Structure formats: structure tokens, C-alpha cells
N, C-alpha and C positions, 0 to 999 in steps of 0.2 A: 594650521592649517587653512587653506579659507573655508568658513564657515557654508557654502551649497555644496563643496567638496566633502566634506563630513558627513554631511549632514546624506547623502545621493546614495557612500557608505554604509551610513546606518542601515538606511531606509531597504539595501543592498541586503547586507546581513544579516537581516527581521527577513527578505523576499528569501532569500535563503534559508534561511530554515523554514518554512511553509513550503521550497521546495523540494526541498528531502522526502516530505512526504509524498509531494506528486511525484517524485520517482522511484519510491519505494512499493506505493499502489499502482502506479500505473502499471512499473518492474512485472509483480502477479500476474496482473491482469495481460502484459504480454506473450507472461510466461504459458499463460493458462493458454487466448488465445492463439498464438504461434505455434505452438505444440501439440493445442490439439482441436483451435476453430470452435471452442466455446466462448458466446459473450459473458463474463458472471457478472450479469448485476448482485448481485449479491457481494461482492466483495468488500463493499464499503460496509457495509453491516460485519460480513469479520472479523475488518476494520473495529468496528465498534466492539463485538465482542473480546478481541484481546487484550483494548481500554480495560472493559469491565473488570476478566478474570482476573488478570495483575488486581483492582482495587478492591473486589472478591476475596480474593490467593487475601492480600497486604489487613484487611478491615472486618470481612465478617464473616473466613470463612467456623475462625476458630469459636465463636458463639453460635455458628452453627453446628457446627459438634459436638460444645459439649467441654470446649479447652480454649476457655478465653484468654493463656497467652501467646497461643499458639498465632502466626504470623508470618506471613513468607512476604518477601522484603522486597526489594526492589531486583535484586541481581538474578534469585530464583525464579522468580515471576520473566524477565529477558528470556530466560529459555523456556519454560515449564508450558506461558501464556500459545507460542508458537504452536509449539509442539499440538494441545493441546487444538489448537482452532484446526491448523493443520491434521490431527486424524475424523475432528468434525465435518472439513472438506473430505477426506478421503468416502466419507458414510455420504455422504452427497452423491456423489461423480455415481459410489459403485449402486447404489442405489434408486436413484431419482437417474440422474444425467445419462449414467448406457445405456437406458432406454432407450432413448430418443436422439441418440445418435444417429438412425439413418433416416431422420425427418430431417422437417424447414429448420436451421437455427433461429426462429425466432422462437420453437419449443419450448429448448434450454431458455432463451432468457426471459421469457415470462416464468419460467419454473425458475428462475434463478429468482425477480421477482418478488414473487410470490414467497420460495426461504426467506427477503429481505425484509417483507413485509410480515414474518411470521413472530423473526428475533426483534425486531422495534415492537410491535403489539408487548413480548411477553416484557422484556426490561423495561419498558413504559408502566405496567401493572406493579412492579419489586418494586421499582428505581423510581427516583425526581429522574422528573420528565427534562428540566431547565440543566440538571448537573449536580455533578456529587463533584468534588474537588481528591487528588489523590492523595494520599496524606505521606509518603514512602519514596521520598526522592534520598534518592542516597544522603546521605551528608557527607562524604566524599566531593557531591556535584554542585555544591548550595553553595551562595556564591556569586563573586563576577568577576572576569577577568578584564585588563586595561589591555586593548588593542589596540592605545590612539588615539584611532578618532571616537570612540562610546567606549565605556564600561559595557562588555554582554558575558551572559548568564554562563557559569560554567554550564551548565547542565543544555543548556542549549547548545554550545560549540558542540559539546560532546555527542549527541543529537544525528550533527550536519555530518564530525568523523567519522563515527559508526557507522551514518547511512548511508557517506560516500565507499567507505573500503569494503560491505554488509554489498553495495550495486555491484560491486568491480570483481568481485569470490562469482556472483552468479550468471555473467556477464561469462568471465573466460572458464567456467567449471562448463556453462553452457552451448560457447562456441568454439573453445581454442582444446578439450577433452573430447575421450573416446565415452566419459558417459553421456556429455553433447551429443557427437553425435549421434550413440546409439537411442538417445532420445527421440531426434531429428528424420532417422531411418524410420523409425520407429511409426511418427505419423502420417509422413507422409509416403509406405507402401510397408507399411503392416504386416504384409501376409508374408513379403520376401524379410522380414528379419521373424516371427514367426517360423520356416523354413530351418533359422540358423539354433533354434531353440531359446528361444529369450522370447519368457510372459509378458506379452503386450496389454494388453485386461490388465495386469499386474504396472510395469510402466506406465502405463494412462494413468492408474488411479495414482498413483506417489503423487507425478508431476502432479499433479490435479492440487494432492494435495499439501505440496512447495509450494505452489501458487495463493493458496491461500493461506498457507506459513507465516509466507513475507505480510501481509496483509496483520495476521492477529499481534508479528514483528512490528508495527508500523504503528499496529493502535498501542501495544504497551510503547510505547519511547515518547507515543502524544500522552498517555496519563497523565502526566507529571507536567506540562504543560497549559493542554488543552480541562476545559471538566468536563468529567468524561460523562457524557451522555447517549442514550437510548435515541439519538438524530446526529450521533455523529457524521457518522458515513453518509445518511442523507446526503448534507450537506456538501460531502465532497464530492460524491459520486458522481457526479456529474461530471465536473472541473477534473477528476479526472480519464474518463470519456475523453474527454477532451484534449485532455496531452499526448491519451496514446494516438489520437487522431492525427493530433499533428506530425508526431513523429512518425506513424507508420504503423499502423494493427497489426502485431503481430515482433516488431523489430525491437529485442534488448536494448543495442545501443539504443536507438530510437528512445522509447521512453526513458530512458537514465536523464540522456543527453535535455529534452526534453525536458523535463521534470524540470532538473535544476534551473534549466536557463528560464521558464518560465515563472521560476517561480522571485528569479532576478528581475527579469524584467517588473511582474508583478507589484514588487517590493517602488524601483528604484519611480514607477507608476505616479505612484503618490507622491514622488516629493513634488511634483509636473501639474499633476492634474489629480486629485485622491477620488471623487466621485467614477472615474475610469475601468481603478485600479480592479472594482469586480468584474467588466466586461471584458476589458483588456484581451484575454487570454481566449475567450469564444472569435471577438475581433480578429488573432491571426489565426483561430480557424479554418475561419468561412477565407482569408485568403489562401492558407497551404491548402482550401481544397481546392478552390479557384484554380489554383495557381498549380496543382501540385496533389493531383486526390488521393492520391497510393502512400502521403504524409512526406515527412522531408526526409526519411532515411530505410518508406516503405519497398517493397521492390516494383519496377514499372512490369505489367503488361498478367 
């Protein structure tokens, strides 16, 4: 195989690995904005919270409760941490955001930005600000796989496949099932849906919890790859907002497709001009906003 093609494919796979996190996080943002019209700036902090919950359950919880042998591994954390983050998100919606729905959306953005600062401050006080490695990667996912053009870590390949599956399931549920149609109807015409006996406030709270749970799930998946740091979400959230804007605010399919695509673009850009890799997403965002202000998948008008 030609060395340049091999390099492009290798960087594309590494870029796709970043793209799965762009897709997962922008998917959660799109669910929350598309169904609730809330700009959740705390999404990056909730991603960080998911990673820290996985780390705490594996490395610290046993010592904290006096059972040094207790350690909750990766697979249980993959279920428990998103549920805990989702429950925390529901508390934010129920006791904070719900009071602001009738006000300008800037208030919800400022509130969630404040939640971000509080969470980051708490974890900086108790953990290493520069990051802590997560040691709980399953033995079955250690090692590498020969893809023909490169040796690729098994765990990263698992993350790519698992994330694609999660994104497809979420898209299908929201766009193609009765549950999804009720969610959309409840946000577009809540009074009519209430007339059919559906508890709209509960549905809104569960939707927000589900969106934040996706951020927690992405955090657990990221923990074995990246160093678990209080600022890991802050470093990513601006990119995620750019992904959502390019895909179309509130578009589920746009968030997923754009997240994966921009990850690939970012990776391949490193082959030709590495310094541009950190800015290519924002350059594309500017171009899309000039040509199609509602985003590639957003509804016009």
C-alpha cells in the first residue's frame, strides 16, 4: 500500500476515534436543544462527571467506605455512571432550569455555565487538575488489532463501534418510534399533549436526564483513553457546540453525521497541515453559517 494512503487511513481512524466523542456529546446537546430548546453549557462538565464517576468507582470508592477490596469495574460503570449523571441532570432540570423556561434562553445558558464552574471547582479541589489515568480498562479490550494499514487499539475500535450503535438507537427511538413522536409533540404543543393525560413536565425532566446521561456515557468511554481531568469537558465543549451548529441546532441526525465527519476531517487535516487541525472545525462552521445559517441538517425558516 502506498505510504501516503496508509498515513491518510491511519489518521482517519484516529480522527474517527475523536469523532465518536464529538457525535455522542453533540447528540446529547441536540436532544436537549431540539426537544427542550435549552442550551446546556454544562454538557462538557457532565461528560467530565461521567469519567470521574468511573474513576471513583474503580479506584477510590472502596477506600472511602472502608472496604478496600471493593472496586467497580468498567462494565458496571458503563451502566451506573450514565444513570447517575442522568439523575443529576434531572435534578438540574427540576430545581433550576424549570424556573427559567419562560425567560430568555440566555438565562438557562448562564445557569448551566455556572453549574460547569461549580463542578470544575469541586473536582479541582479533590483531584489532580492535570489529570488522573483510569486503570480499569477490561483485559478483553487490551491489545491491538491489525487493520491492514495500521495496528489499532482494541479498546478504541470498541468505542467506535459501540458509539455508532448508541447513536443509531437514539436516532431511531426519537425519529421513528411512538415514544419519540410523543416527546416531539410534548415540546411543540404541550397543552394538547396534557389533554391526552401525558405528564409533560415529567417527560421534559426525563428527556433532559437522558441527554445528560449520554454525556456521562461518553465520559466513561473516554476515561481509559484520555487522562481523567476536571477540565476535560471544558477543552471539548466549544468544539461540540461548533459541531451542533454545523449539523443544525436540534437536529439529531445532523449531530451524529457531523460529529463523525468532522472527526475524520480533523484527523486527515493533520496529514497535510497539522497546525490547521485545531481550527479546521471552526473554519467549516464559519463557512456553513455564511452559506446555510440553519446548519447542514437544520430546518429552514
